[in-house]
C-alpha positions in Angstrom: 132.8 63.2 22.0 134.1 59.6 22.3 131.7 57.2 20.8 133.1 54.3 21.8 131.2 54.6 24.9 128.4 56.8 23.8 126.6 55.5 20.7 123.6 58.2 19.9 120.0 56.2 19.0 121.4 53.4 21.0 119.4 51.0 23.4 120.9 49.0 25.7 119.3 46.5 27.7 120.7 44.9 30.9 118.2 42.0 32.1 118.2 39.2 34.3 116.8 38.1 37.7 117.2 39.8 41.1 120.9 39.5 42.4 122.3 38.8 39.0 124.5 42.4 39.0 122.5 44.6 36.8 122.6 47.4 39.0 126.3 46.9 39.4 127.0 46.6 35.9 125.1 50.0 34.7 127.0 51.6 37.7 130.3 50.5 36.6 129.9 51.3 32.9 128.8 55.0 34.0 132.1 54.9 36.1 134.0 54.8 33.3 131.7 57.4 31.3 132.3 60.0 33.7 135.7 60.6 32.5 134.6 61.7 29.2 134.8 65.4 28.7 131.4 67.1 27.9 129.5 64.0 28.5 126.1 64.9 30.0 124.1 62.0 31.5 120.7 61.7 33.5 120.0 59.1 35.9 116.2 57.8 36.7 114.4 55.1 38.9 110.7 55.0 39.7 109.1 56.3 42.8 108.3 52.8 43.7 111.5 52.0 44.6 111.3 53.5 48.0 114.8 52.4 49.2 117.0 55.4 48.6 117.2 58.7 46.4 120.4 57.3 45.2 121.4 53.9 43.1 123.9 51.4 44.9 124.4 48.4 43.9 124.4 45.2 46.8 127.7 43.9 45.2 129.8 47.1 45.8 129.9 50.2 47.2 129.7 52.3 43.8 126.6 54.6 44.0 124.8 57.2 41.9 122.6 59.9 42.8 119.1 59.8 40.6 116.1 61.5 39.7 113.2 60.1 40.6 110.1 59.8 38.3 106.4 58.6 39.0 106.6 55.1 37.3 102.8 56.0 36.3 103.7 59.0 34.7 107.0 58.0 32.2 105.8 61.3 29.8 107.6 63.3 33.4 110.7 61.9 31.8 110.7 63.9 28.7 110.8 67.4 30.3 114.2 66.3 31.6 115.7 65.5 28.2 117.9 68.5 27.5 119.6 69.4 24.6 122.8 69.0 25.8 122.0 65.5 27.3 124.0 62.4 25.8 122.7 59.5 28.2 120.0 58.4 29.8 120.0 55.8 32.2 116.9 54.2 33.9 117.2 51.6 36.5 114.4 49.0 37.7 112.6 49.7 34.2 109.8 46.8 34.8 108.4 49.3 37.2 107.4 51.5 34.5 103.9 51.5 33.0 103.7 50.3 29.4 104.0 53.6 28.0 107.9 53.7 28.8 108.7 51.8 25.5 106.7 54.9 23.7 108.9 57.5 25.3 112.2 55.5 25.1 111.8 55.0 21.5 111.0 59.2 21.1 114.2 59.7 23.0 116.3 57.2 20.7 115.0 59.2 17.6 116.6 62.4 19.2 119.8 60.8 19.1 120.4 60.0 23.2 122.2 56.7 24.0 119.9 54.8 26.3 120.7 52.3 28.7 117.9 50.4 31.3 118.3 47.7 33.6 115.7 45.5 35.2 114.0 42.3 35.5 113.0 40.3 32.5 110.8 38.0 34.2 108.3 38.7 37.1 108.4 36.1 40.3 105.9 33.6 38.4 108.3 33.4 35.5 106.5 35.6 33.1 107.8 38.5 31.2 107.8 41.6 33.6 106.4 45.1 32.4 107.6 46.2 29.5 111.2 44.6 29.7 110.1 42.0 26.5 109.0 45.1 24.5 112.0 46.9 25.0 114.3 44.0 24.1 112.8 44.1 20.6 114.1 47.7 20.2 117.5 47.4 22.0 120.7 47.4 19.6 122.7 45.5 22.8 121.0 43.0 25.5 123.3 42.1 28.3 121.5 39.1 29.8 123.0 38.5 33.2 122.3 35.3 35.4 123.2 34.9 39.2 123.8 31.8 41.5 120.8 29.7 42.9 120.4 30.5 46.7 118.4 27.4 47.2 120.3 25.3 49.9 122.6 22.9 48.1 122.5 24.2 44.9 124.7 26.8 42.8 123.4 26.5 39.4 123.3 29.6 37.1 119.7 31.2 38.3 117.5 33.1 35.6 114.5 33.6 37.8 113.4 35.5 40.8 112.2 33.7 43.7 109.4 35.4 45.9 109.2 34.1 49.6 106.5 35.3 51.7 107.0 34.3 55.5 109.7 31.9 54.1 107.3 29.8 51.6 106.9 30.3 47.9 104.6 33.2 46.9 101.3 31.9 45.1 100.5 32.3 41.6 97.8 35.2 42.4 99.9 37.4 44.7 100.5 40.9 43.2 103.5 40.9 40.8 104.5 44.1 42.1 105.8 44.1 46.3 108.8 45.6 47.3 111.2 43.4 49.3 110.3 43.9 53.2 110.1 42.2 56.7 107.9 39.1 55.7 108.6 39.4 51.7 112.1 38.5 50.6 113.4 37.4 47.2 116.3 35.2 45.8 117.9 34.1 42.8 116.9 30.6 41.6 117.8 28.4 39.0 114.8 27.1 36.7 114.6 23.4 38.7 114.6 25.3 42.2 112.0 28.4 41.4 108.8 27.6 42.9 105.3 29.4 42.8 102.3 27.6 44.9 
């Protein structure tokens, strides 16, 4: 096994706002790992993300089939961890319940390399789900930024802007809301991030 790419007991976290390339980065990393002989991996995403049964970056055509796990039952991941598994990848980690941190710590102690990707802050700018806690477990953190989509701005974005019918979401709106017809998201810099 080439341990340059697979490092047992290591947690890597890719985090940042919407449209910062988190999924693209983990897919590119996985694309390289696929060439390693005898490397077995498992890709997981939460059931809440109903878009597809595979992971695809909005920035490229690279995609990967994944297992769907109920975000409220992260213990369901444990039976999927087989003795020959080398790498576990979880996308949209922010949607999993708080128990995911304990589950990942258990998996790390089994000697797996774990890669997770997710939003580090919610639309209000506060820490999202277990991501802040997972950062304390991480061996390596990849903090990504996007480009602010506010008209006329092109600063680096570090926030996710939720828009409802084109207007900033209100502070008391539900934290989790999947993108849809009236509910859209933009990547914004700190200056142009707005909450009503």
